[in-house]
ROMAR-122869 format. One line per 2 residues: for each residue z, x, y of N, C-alpha, C, O. Coordinates in Angstrom, 3 decimals. Layout:
BEGIN
Z:X:Y:Z:X:Y:Z:X:Y:Z:X:Y; ...
//
This chain:
BEGIN
34.134:-34.810:-12.949:34.420:-36.238:-13.101:34.304:-36.884:-11.769:34.768:-36.312:-10.783; 33.719:-38.030:-11.673:33.553:-38.759:-10.493:34.711:-39.768:-10.443:35.263:-40.210:-11.451
35.036:-40.102:-9.146:36.037:-41.085:-8.880:35.644:-42.509:-9.164:34.479:-42.729:-9.496; 36.479:-43.465:-9.068:36.055:-44.857:-9.289:35.202:-45.426:-8.326:34.357:-46.238:-8.702
35.301:-45.109:-7.095:34.396:-45.734:-6.071:32.854:-45.145:-6.258:31.869:-45.868:-6.110; 32.781:-43.853:-6.576:31.552:-43.290:-6.787:30.776:-43.876:-7.954:29.577:-44.145:-7.880
31.559:-44.067:-9.087:30.997:-44.728:-10.236:30.669:-46.192:-10.012:29.715:-46.721:-10.582; 31.431:-46.810:-9.217:31.251:-48.262:-8.845:29.962:-48.399:-8.101:29.161:-49.271:-8.437
29.711:-47.562:-7.080:28.526:-47.581:-6.445:27.241:-47.269:-7.237:26.170:-47.811:-6.962; 27.388:-46.404:-8.198:26.349:-46.036:-8.960:26.004:-47.127:-9.887:24.827:-47.395:-10.125
27.011:-47.782:-10.433:26.890:-49.117:-11.185:26.100:-50.158:-10.451:25.115:-50.685:-10.969; 26.481:-50.427:-9.369:25.868:-51.353:-8.507:24.409:-51.121:-8.344:23.560:-51.990:-8.542
24.162:-49.892:-7.970:22.774:-49.594:-7.668:21.851:-49.526:-8.905:20.625:-49.524:-8.794; 22.548:-49.466:-10.182:21.750:-49.483:-11.495:21.507:-50.923:-11.898:20.806:-51.162:-12.881
22.024:-51.840:-11.220:21.857:-53.317:-11.628:20.344:-53.748:-11.363:19.810:-53.468:-10.290; 19.668:-54.435:-12.364:18.366:-54.920:-12.089:18.274:-55.627:-10.712:19.165:-56.383:-10.323
17.219:-55.365:-10.026:16.982:-56.068:-8.728:17.807:-55.566:-7.502:17.595:-55.995:-6.368; 18.697:-54.694:-7.772:19.440:-54.086:-6.616:18.819:-52.762:-6.184:18.601:-51.844:-6.975
18.557:-52.721:-4.918:17.960:-51.502:-4.425:18.863:-50.697:-3.512:18.588:-49.549:-3.164; 19.869:-51.299:-3.169:20.841:-50.412:-2.326:22.186:-51.209:-2.278:22.257:-52.405:-2.561
23.228:-50.451:-1.900:24.600:-51.050:-1.899:25.134:-50.948:-0.439:24.951:-49.947:0.254; 25.775:-51.999:-0.042:26.395:-51.925:1.437:27.762:-51.423:1.122:28.494:-51.999:0.317
28.089:-50.368:1.752:29.366:-49.517:1.516:30.265:-49.840:2.755:29.804:-49.734:3.892; 31.499:-50.218:2.531:32.437:-50.417:3.574:33.512:-49.454:3.545:34.594:-49.716:3.020
33.232:-48.269:4.130:34.206:-47.138:4.197:35.041:-47.208:5.651:34.484:-47.328:6.742; 36.315:-47.121:5.472:37.107:-46.998:6.755:37.598:-45.629:6.946:38.238:-45.370:7.965
37.338:-44.643:5.985:37.779:-43.273:6.267:36.637:-42.360:5.740:35.920:-42.711:4.803; 36.501:-41.167:6.387:35.362:-40.348:5.915:35.379:-39.954:4.469:34.303:-39.775:3.898
36.505:-39.805:3.834:36.627:-39.291:2.513:36.078:-40.583:1.603:35.539:-40.366:0.518; 36.222:-41.718:2.030:35.615:-42.925:1.259:34.197:-42.959:1.347:33.554:-43.285:0.349
33.585:-42.643:2.487:32.238:-42.475:2.645:31.624:-41.386:1.839:30.588:-41.537:1.192; 32.304:-40.290:1.906:31.811:-39.118:1.049:31.893:-39.441:-0.508:31.009:-39.009:-1.248
32.882:-40.148:-0.980:32.939:-40.517:-2.378:31.737:-41.517:-2.703:31.119:-41.387:-3.760; 31.436:-42.443:-1.855:30.436:-43.378:-2.105:29.073:-42.756:-2.125:28.265:-43.037:-3.010
28.773:-41.804:-1.031:27.459:-41.145:-1.113:27.171:-40.238:-2.217:26.008:-39.876:-2.392; 28.248:-39.772:-3.094:28.065:-38.894:-4.061:27.351:-39.651:-5.206:26.778:-39.028:-6.100
27.392:-40.969:-5.168:26.494:-41.835:-6.171:25.030:-41.602:-6.225:24.326:-41.696:-7.231; 24.616:-41.257:-4.905:23.207:-41.012:-4.897:22.675:-39.693:-5.598:21.499:-39.607:-5.951
23.479:-38.794:-5.760:23.243:-37.551:-6.461:23.731:-37.469:-7.936:23.573:-36.467:-8.632; 24.365:-38.662:-8.366:24.775:-38.768:-9.763:23.728:-38.866:-10.667:22.680:-39.318:-10.204
23.746:-38.530:-11.943:22.678:-38.840:-12.970:23.047:-40.391:-13.231:24.117:-40.928:-12.943; 22.028:-40.936:-13.785:22.115:-42.339:-14.197:23.151:-42.532:-15.127:23.423:-41.674:-15.967
23.806:-43.707:-15.025:24.886:-43.971:-16.047:24.167:-44.312:-17.438:23.137:-44.983:-17.484; 24.785:-43.804:-18.531:24.273:-44.114:-19.725:24.367:-45.643:-20.155:25.165:-46.376:-19.569
23.625:-46.086:-21.088:23.663:-47.613:-21.564:25.072:-47.900:-22.008:25.595:-48.999:-21.819; 25.716:-46.833:-22.638:27.144:-47.173:-23.040:28.143:-47.343:-21.871:29.103:-48.113:-21.874
27.777:-46.508:-20.870:28.748:-46.609:-19.628:28.494:-47.995:-18.903:29.388:-48.692:-18.422; 27.262:-48.262:-18.897:26.832:-49.527:-18.277:27.405:-50.732:-18.948:27.911:-51.658:-18.313
27.307:-50.692:-20.333:27.798:-51.760:-21.066:29.471:-51.867:-20.887:30.078:-52.926:-20.727; 29.951:-50.801:-20.938:31.516:-50.815:-20.683:31.785:-51.344:-19.251:32.658:-52.200:-19.103
31.165:-50.935:-18.312:31.394:-51.358:-16.806:31.039:-52.904:-16.795:31.771:-53.702:-16.209; 29.871:-53.304:-17.475:29.581:-54.694:-17.395:30.708:-55.490:-17.888:31.151:-56.449:-17.256
31.257:-55.026:-19.217:32.331:-55.750:-19.627:33.502:-55.873:-18.684:34.099:-56.947:-18.613; 33.836:-54.917:-18.012:34.973:-55.110:-17.055:34.590:-56.030:-16.022:35.371:-56.924:-15.694
33.407:-55.897:-15.447:33.011:-56.998:-14.314:33.123:-58.349:-14.817:33.702:-59.181:-14.119; 32.606:-58.694:-16.023:32.507:-59.930:-16.490:33.853:-60.448:-17.167:33.984:-61.617:-17.528
34.699:-59.619:-17.288:36.165:-60.076:-17.687:36.977:-60.424:-16.531:38.051:-60.986:-16.743; 36.618:-60.172:-15.350:37.426:-60.472:-14.185:37.584:-62.060:-14.048:36.685:-62.837:-14.372
38.755:-62.436:-13.562:38.824:-63.938:-13.360:38.028:-64.307:-12.224:37.926:-63.587:-11.231; 37.397:-65.547:-12.370:36.482:-66.149:-11.425:37.202:-67.358:-10.735:38.029:-68.055:-11.323
36.873:-67.516:-9.625:37.472:-68.770:-8.763:36.411:-69.857:-9.142:35.196:-69.685:-9.045; 36.982:-70.923:-9.557:36.113:-72.152:-9.883:35.805:-72.848:-8.585:36.641:-73.074:-7.710
34.487:-73.179:-8.538:34.049:-73.974:-7.333:34.078:-75.400:-7.751:33.633:-75.752:-8.843; 34.565:-76.171:-6.948:34.604:-77.641:-7.237:33.630:-78.442:-6.433:33.491:-78.260:-5.223
32.971:-79.313:-7.103:31.912:-80.118:-6.361:32.497:-81.244:-5.368:31.729:-81.953:-4.718
//
């Protein structure tokens, strides 16, 4: 089983139009976890759908004109 950050990086890189992810690691183990995403199998459509649901359910800050 992969950690949250590894899965998050894999999800980001599987988004249409995204070719890479900028990773902000402050500790070596964070970098190691993020780099594992490169060797992960592609996420299934079911996983992608579930993760998309999480992303789109986050509260958004409203921009005022």
